[in-house]
C-alpha positions in Angstrom: 23.1 -112.0 85.0 25.7 -109.5 86.3 26.3 -106.0 85.1 29.2 -103.8 86.3 30.3 -100.3 85.2 33.5 -98.5 86.0 35.0 -95.2 84.9 38.1 -94.5 87.0 38.8 -91.2 85.2 35.0 -90.4 84.9 35.1 -90.3 81.0 36.4 -93.7 79.8 33.8 -96.2 80.9 33.9 -100.0 80.8 30.7 -102.0 81.1 30.9 -105.7 81.7 27.8 -107.9 81.2 27.8 -111.6 82.2 24.9 -113.7 81.0 24.3 -117.2 82.5 22.3 -119.9 80.7 19.3 -119.2 82.8 19.2 -115.7 81.4 18.8 -116.6 77.8 17.9 -120.2 77.5 14.2 -119.8 77.9 14.0 -117.4 75.0 16.3 -119.6 72.9 14.0 -122.6 73.5 10.9 -120.6 72.6 12.5 -119.3 69.4 13.6 -122.8 68.4 10.1 -124.2 68.9 8.8 -121.5 66.6 11.4 -122.5 64.0 10.3 -126.2 64.4 6.7 -125.2 63.6 7.8 -123.5 60.3 10.7 -125.8 59.3 10.5 -127.5 56.0 12.9 -130.5 56.1 12.7 -133.3 53.5 11.3 -136.5 55.1 9.4 -134.8 57.8 5.9 -133.3 58.0 5.7 -129.6 58.9 5.9 -129.2 62.7 7.2 -132.8 63.1 11.0 -132.2 62.6 12.9 -133.6 65.6 14.1 -130.9 67.9 17.6 -132.3 67.8 17.8 -131.5 64.1 16.4 -128.0 64.7 19.0 -127.4 67.4 21.9 -128.6 65.2 20.8 -126.4 62.3 19.7 -123.3 64.0 20.8 -123.5 67.7 24.0 -121.4 67.6 22.5 -118.7 65.3 19.3 -118.4 67.5 21.4 -118.2 70.6 23.5 -115.5 69.1 20.4 -113.5 68.1 18.8 -113.8 71.5 22.1 -112.9 73.3 22.7 -109.9 71.1 19.2 -108.6 71.6 19.4 -109.1 75.4 22.8 -107.4 75.5 21.4 -104.3 73.7 18.3 -104.1 76.0 20.2 -104.6 79.2 23.0 -102.2 78.3 20.7 -99.3 77.4 18.4 -100.0 80.3 21.4 -99.9 82.7 22.6 -96.6 81.1 19.2 -95.0 81.5 18.5 -96.2 85.0 21.9 -95.1 86.2 21.8 -91.8 84.3 25.1 -92.3 82.5 25.5 -89.6 79.9 26.9 -91.7 77.0 28.6 -90.0 74.0 28.0 -91.9 70.8 27.5 -95.6 70.8 29.1 -98.3 73.0 31.9 -100.1 71.3 33.2 -103.7 71.9 36.2 -103.5 74.2 39.4 -104.1 72.3 40.6 -106.6 74.9 37.4 -108.6 74.7 38.1 -112.4 74.5 36.1 -114.3 71.8 33.0 -116.0 73.2 32.3 -119.7 72.4 28.6 -119.3 71.7 28.2 -122.9 70.7 29.7 -124.6 73.8 29.8 -122.0 76.6 26.9 -121.4 78.9 28.3 -118.4 80.7 29.1 -115.5 78.4 30.9 -112.3 79.3 30.9 -109.2 77.1 32.8 -105.9 77.7 31.9 -102.5 76.1 33.9 -99.3 76.0 31.6 -96.3 76.7 32.5 -92.7 76.2 31.1 -90.7 79.1 30.4 -86.9 79.0 32.6 -84.9 81.4 30.9 -83.5 84.5 30.5 -79.8 84.7 27.9 -77.2 85.5 26.8 -74.5 83.0 24.9 -71.6 84.7 24.1 -68.1 83.7 22.7 -65.3 85.8 22.5 -61.5 86.0 26.2 -61.4 87.0 27.1 -62.7 83.5 27.6 -59.8 81.0 27.1 -60.5 77.3 27.2 -58.1 74.4 24.0 -57.5 72.4 24.4 -55.5 69.1 21.6 -53.4 67.7 22.3 -52.9 64.0 21.3 -49.4 62.9 19.1 -48.9 59.8 20.5 -45.9 58.0 19.5 -44.1 54.9 22.1 -45.9 52.8 20.6 -49.2 53.6 17.1 -48.0 52.8 18.3 -46.4 49.6 19.8 -49.7 48.5 16.5 -51.5 49.2 14.5 -48.9 47.3 16.8 -49.3 44.3 16.5 -53.1 44.5 12.7 -52.7 44.3 13.1 -50.3 41.4 15.4 -52.6 39.5 13.1 -55.6 40.1 10.1 -53.7 38.7 12.2 -52.0 35.9 12.1 -52.8 32.2 14.1 -52.5 29.0 13.1 -49.8 26.6 14.2 -49.4 22.9 16.6 -46.5 22.1 18.3 -45.3 19.0 21.9 -44.9 20.2 24.2 -46.9 22.4 25.4 -45.4 25.7 27.9 -47.4 27.7 27.1 -45.5 30.9 23.5 -46.7 30.7 24.7 -50.3 30.4 22.7 -50.7 27.2 22.2 -54.2 25.6 22.7 -54.7 21.8 21.1 -57.2 19.6 22.3 -57.7 16.0 23.5 -60.0 13.2 27.0 -61.3 13.6 29.0 -62.4 10.5 32.5 -63.7 10.0 34.4 -61.6 7.5 36.5 -64.4 6.0 34.5 -67.4 7.1 31.2 -69.1 7.3 29.8 -68.2 10.8 26.6 -66.3 10.9 24.6 -65.7 14.1 21.3 -63.9 14.0 20.1 -61.8 17.0 23.4 -62.1 18.8 23.2 -60.4 22.1 26.1 -58.2 23.2 26.9 -55.9 26.1 30.0 -53.9 25.0 30.7 -52.6 28.6 31.9 -56.1 29.4 34.4 -56.3 26.6 37.8 -56.8 28.2 40.0 -54.8 25.8 39.5 -51.0 25.5 40.5 -50.9 21.8 37.6 -53.2 20.9 35.2 -51.6 23.4 35.7 -48.2 21.8 34.5 -49.5 18.4 31.0 -49.5 19.8 31.0 -45.9 21.3 28.1 -43.9 20.1 26.8 -46.7 17.8 23.4 -46.2 16.4 20.6 -48.5 15.3 21.5 -50.0 11.9 25.3 -49.4 12.2 27.7 -52.1 11.0 30.7 -52.5 13.2 33.8 -54.5 12.3 35.5 -56.0 15.4 37.3 -59.0 16.6 35.7 -61.2 19.3 39.0 -63.1 20.0 40.8 -59.8 20.7 37.8 -58.5 22.7 37.9 -61.5 25.0 41.6 -62.7 24.8 41.5 -64.9 28.0 38.0 -66.3 27.7 37.2 -69.0 25.1 33.9 -69.6 26.9 32.6 -66.1 26.1 33.8 -66.3 22.5 32.3 -69.8 22.0 29.0 -68.7 23.6 28.8 -65.6 21.3 29.7 -67.5 18.1 27.5 -70.6 19.0 30.5 -73.0 18.6 32.4 -75.4 20.8 35.2 -74.1 22.9 37.9 -76.0 21.1 36.8 -74.5 17.8 37.5 -70.9 18.9 41.1 -71.0 17.6 39.8 -71.6 14.1 37.8 -68.3 14.1 40.2 -65.6 15.3 39.6 -63.2 12.5 37.3 -60.1 12.2 33.5 -60.2 12.3 30.8 -57.6 11.4 28.0 -56.8 13.7 24.9 -55.0 12.4 22.9 -53.5 15.2 19.2 -54.4 14.9 18.1 -53.4 18.4 19.4 -51.3 21.3 17.7 -51.8 24.7 18.2 -49.6 27.8 17.2 -50.7 31.2 15.1 -48.2 33.1 14.4 -48.5 36.8 10.8 -48.2 37.9 9.8 -44.9 39.3 9.1 -44.6 43.0 5.4 -44.3 42.8 2.2 -46.0 43.9 2.6 -48.8 41.5 6.0 -49.7 43.0 4.6 -49.4 46.6 1.8 -51.9 45.7 4.2 -54.3 44.1 6.5 -54.3 47.1 4.0 -54.4 50.0 0.5 -55.1 48.5 -2.1 -52.9 47.2 -3.0 -49.9 49.4 -0.6 -50.8 52.2 1.7 -47.9 51.5 0.5 -44.5 50.3 3.6 -42.3 49.8 7.4 -42.4 49.7 7.7 -41.6 53.4 5.6 -44.6 54.4 7.5 -46.7 51.8 10.8 -45.9 53.4 9.4 -46.5 56.9 8.1 -49.9 55.8 11.4 -50.8 54.4 13.2 -49.6 57.6 10.9 -51.9 59.7 11.5 -54.8 57.4 15.3 -54.4 57.6 15.1 -54.0 61.3 13.2 -57.3 61.7 15.9 -59.0 59.6 18.6 -57.4 61.6 17.0 -58.7 64.9 17.7 -62.2 63.7 21.3 -61.3 62.9 21.7 -59.6 66.4 20.2 -62.7 68.1 22.6 -65.0 66.1 25.6 -62.9 67.2 24.3 -62.9 70.8 24.1 -66.7 70.9 27.7 -66.9 69.5 28.8 -64.5 72.3 27.0 -66.6 74.9 28.8 -69.6 73.6 32.2 -67.9 73.8 31.4 -66.6 77.3 30.4 -70.1 78.5 33.4 -71.8 77.0 35.7 -69.3 78.7 33.8 -69.6 82.0 33.8 -73.4 82.1 37.2 -73.9 80.7 38.5 -76.9 78.8 36.5 -80.1 79.3 38.2 -83.5 79.4 36.9 -86.0 76.8 37.8 -89.6 76.2 39.5 -88.6 73.0 40.9 -92.0 71.8 37.5 -93.7 72.4 35.7 -90.8 70.6 38.0 -91.2 67.7 37.0 -94.9 67.5 33.4 -93.8 67.6 34.0 -91.3 64.8 35.8 -93.9 62.7 32.9 -96.3 63.2 30.4 -93.7 62.1 32.4 -93.0 59.0 33.6 -96.5 58.2 32.5 -96.4 54.6 34.9 -93.6 53.8 38.1 -94.6 52.1 40.0 -91.8 53.9 38.5 -92.4 57.3 41.8 -92.1 59.2 42.7 -88.8 57.6 39.1 -87.6 57.9 39.0 -88.2 61.6 42.4 -86.5 62.3 41.3 -83.5 60.2 37.9 -83.0 61.8 38.3 -84.4 65.3 39.3 -81.1 67.0 36.4 -79.3 65.5 34.0 -82.1 66.4 35.1 -82.0 70.1 34.6 -78.2 70.1 31.1 -78.7 68.8 30.4 -81.5 71.2 31.4 -79.3 74.2 29.0 -76.6 73.1 26.3 -79.1 72.5 26.6 -80.4 76.1 26.7 -76.8 77.5 23.7 -75.8 75.5 21.8 -79.0 76.7 22.2 -77.7 80.3 21.1 -74.2 79.4 18.1 -75.5 77.6 17.2 -77.7 80.6 17.6 -74.8 83.1 15.3 -72.6 81.0 12.8 -75.5 80.7 12.7 -75.0 77.0 10.4 -77.3 75.0 9.7 -77.2 71.3 6.1 -77.5 70.4 4.6 -78.0 66.9 3.7 -74.3 66.9 7.3 -73.4 67.4 8.4 -75.6 64.4 5.7 -74.0 62.3 6.8 -70.5 63.2 10.4 -71.3 62.4 9.5 -72.8 59.1 7.4 -69.8 58.2 10.3 -67.4 59.1 12.7 -69.5 56.9 10.2 -69.3 54.1 9.7 -65.5 54.6 13.5 -65.1 54.5 13.9 -67.0 51.3 11.2 -64.9 49.6 12.8 -61.7 51.0 16.1 -62.5 49.2 14.2 -62.0 46.0 12.6 -58.8 47.1 9.2 -60.5 47.7 8.0 -59.0 51.0 4.2 -59.1 50.6 3.7 -62.9 50.5 0.3 -63.8 51.9 0.2 -65.6 55.2 -1.8 -68.5 53.6 1.0 -69.0 51.1 3.7 -69.0 53.8 1.6 -71.5 55.8 1.5 -73.9 52.9 5.2 -73.5 52.2 6.0 -74.2 55.9 3.8 -77.2 55.9 5.6 -78.6 52.9 9.0 -78.1 54.6 7.8 -79.9 57.7 6.7 -82.9 55.7 10.3 -83.6 54.7 12.1 -85.5 57.4 15.5 -84.1 56.4 14.2 -80.6 57.3 12.7 -81.4 60.7 15.9 -81.8 62.7 17.4 -78.5 61.5 14.1 -76.8 62.2 14.0 -78.3 65.7 17.6 -77.0 66.3 16.6 -73.6 65.0 13.5 -73.5 67.2 15.6 -74.4 70.2 18.1 -71.6 69.4 15.3 -69.1 69.0 13.7 -69.9 72.3 17.0 -70.2 74.2 18.2 -66.9 72.8 15.0 -65.1 73.9 15.2 -66.7 77.3 18.8 -65.9 78.0 18.4 -62.3 77.0 16.2 -62.1 80.1 18.8 -63.9 82.3 22.2 -62.3 81.6 23.1 -58.6 81.8 23.0 -57.2 78.3 25.8 -55.0 77.2 23.8 -53.2 74.5 25.7 -51.5 71.6 24.6 -49.8 68.4 26.6 -50.8 65.3 26.4 -50.2 61.6 25.7 -53.1 59.2 29.1 -52.7 57.6 30.9 -52.9 61.0 28.7 -55.8 62.1 29.6 -57.8 59.0 33.3 -57.0 59.4 33.1 -58.2 63.0 31.5 -61.5 62.0 34.0 -62.1 59.2 36.9 -61.6 61.6 35.4 -64.1 64.0 35.0 -66.7 61.2 
């Protein structure tokens, strides 16, 4: 056996593996003997089929299987032993001559291998990277307080409709010159598109009968009209006349008061005793959420800093396009897909290689406890989106355990855990250019970068 590897430009590698008969023949013979023991050929007892017949029937196929297995093992062993940083999978060389497996003893195979470019990614206290502290102001706290109030609020029955209060009506809807009748039709007049129709409901009282025209009220939305009249969308044009609407119920949404009941619902019984503590607790919760946003932006800035510091990396582009096509061979538009996404994939690959070096330098390892912590934070964030901030730790533990049971979640959680640990480590390595910023300005900055 002979293996050679060459990469004149350091990124386009060519591996040549030559196998002699002595390399594979012993395994071929062993496999054929196993076939003979199991072969069921008419006219011969099991295990008594002449080896000549076995070789004629299975010899070439067995030889191919043995050679392919040996090629894979030797190729990856060589790459590992020689510390070749391969990108993607090896591909058969396009100039490879067909091998006569049936008659040739010496077999030569060539593989194209994409090799990662050589570079060094290092950070130190001489590297200055921005770190943004998002300020928690009264406006943000007020918004969160109102969210809790709305979540704990309820509808109350009133006698007269008030658009400013965003009241909801319930009533009986009847077509004046038709057959449609809808009981308990729900209507929120503030969403009517045409002022002329909207004004018909001003000051309406419980029991009033209002004559109006749904088609004129929603001139550009067959969906809203069909939903209100309980008909198919293509039937709307058959019911463009007037309807009466007798109000049977007026409901007004009332936000929950800022009191002990609201404090207990938001953060658990007895955890908060007055409005000052309530706002302080909200401020701390928002600050914790903002830290994750600040860390995310910091890692983005580390990436931009490193990309500028290292400069453009040289990749074996044509070979990587072949790899990308191979990985997406089932797509009908594979050529267009590769051309459209290749530049972005190269950019992401470069950052992946840079990050690998930074992770190795900081000796970052992800343990089971790290995955559990990341899963719990993901669960906590999901609940926080719905204003649920007092979720018991036991519940979060169970939720995280369920996430970790699903294989499709694990890779993303590992990536997230690496990012969390790398971010924390690098904040202690580089010189932080710390800046205070409002949430509005922070979001504007992110949107511009995207």
